[in-house]
N, C-alpha and C positions, 0 to 999 in steps of 0.2 A: 503493499498498500504504500504511495507516494504524496504526501502531504505539502501543501504550501498555504503559510498565512499572509492575508493582504491586509494592509492596517490602511484603511481607506480615509476613515481620518480619526480625530482621538479619542470618538466611543464605539465607531464602526467596523467591524472586523467581516474578510471575505475569505473562507478556507476553501482551496481547491482540492479537492481530495480523487485520489485516482485511483481505482481499486481493478485487480487480475479480473477477466473476464470468466477465465475460468472458476472465481470464488463466487461468480455470480449465479455460474452453469449449476456447481454442486449446493445453493441455495437453491435454487429454481427445483432441483430431483426431490429435494429434500422435502420442498412444500407440495409437490405432486404425490409425493409417497404418501405425505401427512392425511392430503384429500382422500387418497384412493383408498384410505381404509376406511372411510362412509361417506363415498360421491354418490350421488344420485344420479345415476345413468339411464337414459330410457332402454328398454330390454333386456336390463341387469338387473341384480339384487343389491341393496346399498353396500357398497364396500366388497362388492366380485366384478367390477367393469374392468378391463384391460387396461394396463397403463397407457396405451394409446388411445383407448378412449377417453378417457378422465383428460389427457394431453387436449387432446381435441376440443372437446369441454370446456375446460377449466384453465388452458394453457396460459392464455394471458393474462387472465384473473391472477393467476399464483405468476407468475415472472414478474409481474408489477409488486405485488406483496413481498418477493424475494428481494427485487431490487429495493424497497425502499426499510423493507429490515435489515438489508446490507448499508444501505446510506446511514439508518441510525445508530448501525455498531460502529461502522467506521469514521462515523461525525464523534461520538462519545470517546472513543477512543483517540482520537486527534485534540480534542479539548484535554484528556488528561496528559498527554504530550507536551503540548504547548501551554498549558497551566493557565488555562481560558476557564473565564466563568460568565454565561451571557446573561445577559438581563432579561430576555425577549424572547417569544418562538421564535429559533430561525425560519430565515424561508430561503429553502431548496430549492437548486433549477440544475435540474441535469442534461450537462451539455454536450452538443453533438462534436463526434470525435472523430479522423482518418482509421486513428488506431482501434481496431475492433479486437484488439488484446486487453483493452481497457476500458473500465466503466469512469466514465466523468463527470462530477457534480458540484457545485457551489453549497457552501450554506454562509449566510449572513447573517449577521447579529448585534445586538450594540452590546457595550460592556461600560465598566467603571472609568469614569476618562482619566490617565494620565496627568498627577499634576506634581510636576518635576520639583517645584520650590513655590510657597506662597511668599508675595510679596507685600508688606504692609508697613510703611511707612509715615507719620502723621508729622506734623511741627507743633500740633498741641490739642486739645480736645475741650469744646466751648461746654461749662455746666454750668447750668439755669440755677441762678439763686432764689427761693421763693419764698416767702413768709406768708402765712396765710391770717389775713387780715379779720376783724370785727367784719366788716362790710361782704367777707366773702362767707363767713357763717349765716349772717343775717340770709344773705343771698341764695343760702343752699338749703337754709330753713325755710325760704318759703318757694323752693322748688319743691320739696318734699311736702309742703301744704298742698300747694296744686295738685302731686301727685296721688294726692289722697282726699280730694275734694268731692265733693258728691255732685253730681251731675243729674239734670232736669230736664224730661223732653220740652220742647217749646215750639210755637208753630209761629213764631215771628220769625224775618230775615236773619242770617246767620250774620254775626259779627265776629271781630276779630278777639279772640281768647274762647269762644265758642270751640264746640267739638262735635264734628260730622262721621256721620256712620253713613258710608255709600259704595256704588258698586264702581269697577271701570273696567273699560278695555283702551291698552295703546294700541292705535295702529298707525303703521309706516309704509308707504305705498300700499295703502290698502289692506293691507295685511296683518292682524291682531299677533303682536308680539308676546302682552303681557297682561294677562287679564286678574281680574282680584275681587270677592265679596265681601260685603261685611269690611273693610276697610274704616280705620280710625282714624282721624288725623284732627288737630288742634290749630285753628287757624291762627295766623301767627307765630307757630313753630318753627316754621322754615324748614319743615319736612318735608314740605312738598315744592317739584320748579316754582319757582317765584311766578311765574305766566298764569299756571294754573291756581296757584291758591289765590293769587289774587283775582280769578275772574271766579271763584267758588262763594268769595265775601259778597253777601247779599242774598241765598238760596234760599229756599224753603223746603219743607218735607214734600218728598213724592216727586221735587223739580228735576228734570234734565239737562244739560249742559253739553255743548259741545265746544274742545276748544282746542284751539290750533295752534303749534308753536315750533320753537324747533329746538330740537335737543342740545343740552351745552355740550364743552369737550370736554368735560369728566364725566360723562355721562357714563355708570356703571358698565353697561353694553356698547363696548369699543367701537365695535361694528355699527352703530346706529347713532354714534356720536355725529353732530353737526347736518341730521337728518329734519325734514321735515316731519312730524306727529300730529296725529291728532288723538285726543284723551275724549273719549265718549264715558260723560259720568250721568250717574242715578244717585242723589241723594236721600237717602231711609230715613236720616231725622237730624234734627240740633239739637244739640246738648247745650244748655247753659249751666256753669260752672258756680257751685256756694262753697268757698273756701273756711277749714276745720279752725276753731279758735286754736292760739297755741296757749294749749292749758295742760292740767296735769294728765286728762283724761288720752289726749291727743300723744302726750309723750310718751305716755303706758302704751299705746296701741304699737309706738313703734320700739318694746321692748324696754322702755326705761322703768322698770320695778315699781320705783319710788314716787315716778310720774314729778321729779323736780326738774325744772325747764334748765335750770343753771346745770343741771349733771348732762341733761340731754342735750344741749348746745356744747358741752365739751365732749360730749360723745362726737355729737357732728363734726367738730375739728378735727378731733382725732382722724377720723375717716377721710376729711378732704387732705389731712398729714398723707396719709396712706398714698390716697390717688397723688397726690403732689410727685410723693417721691415714687410712684411707678413711671408718671409722666416724665419726668426729669431724667430718670433713668431710659426710658424708652427714645430721650433725644438723643444721648447718649450712643445709644446704640444704633439710630439711625445713622450716626454721623462714620461711624466703622463699618456700618455694613455697606453705605454710600463707595467709602474710599478700600471697601475689602474687592468688590464688583470691579471698579474702576483698573484697581491693580492687577486682577487676575483674570481678563478672558478666556475664563474656561469651557469649550463647548459642554453641553449636557445633555443627555439621553432622551431620546423621544418621549420613551417609554415612561420616564419619571414624571418630564412634564404633563403629557396625558393625563396621568393618574393624579397629579393636581389639578390641573384646570378641571377634573371632575369633583374634586373635596370641593373647590373654589366657589364651582356652578351649586353642588348643594349646601352650601354655606349661605349662599345669599337665597335661594329658593327651596327652602326644608320642606315645604308642605304642597308644592307646586306642582314637583315632576317626578317622574317614574326615573329613580336614581340610576337604573342599567338601560338608561334609553337620551342619551344626549347625541342632540345634530351636533354634524361640522361647525355651525355658523354660531351655538350657543358656547362650543369650546373654545373658538379662536377667541373673541371675546375676552377671555382670562389668559388668553396667551403668554403675554409679556410679563404679566403678577407670575404665574406660573413659574414661567424659567426662570425671575429673578431669585424667587423661595428654593427651588432645584439648586441651582449656581450656588446660593449661600448656604443652605444646607449643605452640600458637599464638599464646601470652602473650608468650613468653621468644623467640621466632621474630622477633616483630613490635618487640621491643625490638630484637633484637639488629641488625635491619631500619634501626631509626630512627638508632641510635648507630652503624652502619656499622663492625659490629665482627666479625673477619674469625679464621679461623685459621692464622697463620701457617705456612709450611714450618717449620722452624727448630722450633718449639711440636710440633708433630705428629711430628717425626723425633725429639724429645727423648722425649716420650712413650710413642713405640713401642720407643724402646731401653729405656728404664726399666721395662717390664714387659717386656721380654726379658731383661733382665738377671739374672731371679727362676728363669729356667731354663738348665740346663745347656747345650741347644745352641739359645744366641740367637742364630746367623745363622738358623736355618733358622723359628726364632718370628719375627724382624723381617721376613724374606720373604712369611711368613702373614700378617702383621697389614697390610701393603703393598700388598692387593691384596685389591680385591671390595668383598663387604659387610663384610670386618674393617675395612679402610680406612673404609668412610662410616660404619661405627655409633664410629670412633675421633673421628672430625672432629666428630660429632655429640656424643657425651660432654665434647669441648674445649671446641664451640663452648659447651654447659650453662656449664661451668664458668668461659669469659670471663663470660659473659652476667651469670653467677651475681656474680663479682668486681664486674664495673661499679655490677651494683643495689646493692652495700652498700660501697662504696667510702668511703663517708661518712658511715657509721653505726658508733657507741662501739661496741667487743667488751668484754663481761664475762666473766672468766676463771671456771669453774668445777670445781673438783677434784674427780675421781674416778676411780674402780676402775677397773682394765679390765675384770675380772668383772660388774660394775654398768654399764658400757658396752656390751656384749653380751650382758645380761639372765641370764649364766648363774649356777647354783647350784652353788657349787665346794665346797659343804663337803662 
């Protein structure tokens, strides 16, 4: 058997294998022998037909099966010999040849990319310094009151601050691309496209409106950006809110057993501090990720990108789609971000491997306990986080943190003071 390996790209390999024809003939005769034991040939009892009749009836099928078995066996042997590990199901192709003494075929497949060296250098890291002000706490408390307000159906026209329940369909070029029933939105929350939200101010129960607009450049579905779209909306309910009083009953409802408002506000501040810490950390991560990607333009396996596209699609539309049936256009909308995620994952994993970075049990347990401490029934949360996918996800997050810490351990940090509202990109006026 002759084997040659072609490096088509950093992630694509093509193996050409030449197998002596006599091996194919032996495999074919073996298949015929197996079939002869039970073959049903007209005029003969099963298993009693002469070999010549079996070959006449099943010869083509037997030769194809023999060739497939031989190719699979030769392929496995070639992988072992050349220490190759396919990431996807290989594509086989039987090659025509003038040499009648050889069976020649190719097998193409993807492998992990070769990363000879990981480049990373930064002059400095910008880290935001953010103090939580009394105004931030007041704003957060107000948001909590709004989240727990009572909603009453009203017959009047909708105003800013009202909540709408509606059905809608988004059409592009006359084709429906997104449909939802019983959607909820608060007018003024900026959750809808601006033109759509503005068009819904003044609607009443059972009123329908058709809104024509141009989808923005940052629209989630990349292939629809900049296109003209039509939203057909039917309003089912208009609801007006009544904020709850900031009193002991409200504090207790949100988990402060004593009902003390000062304690409630203190817990709100602590929650904001935890959120701030995570946001500041994410800003640092973003700088590291951007630099890592621009410094290491590696090719990534398409099989990984395809898996990530499906995951991103199902995150965005968790209840809308059959997760086993995705159209090419749907997945293409997530191509860029999926490719970025895969590249980052491969680079971070390789860097961690080369520096023998690991997640210690103490750090893992400490992180689990830290997260659980924010919940009333912390023991149940610890138990939940310590098993299955939750534990695996936790380890992955910690490994990412450890890897980033290693990457920037000798890089100067420049602090920049900003407000919490600016950090979150909020308009609190």
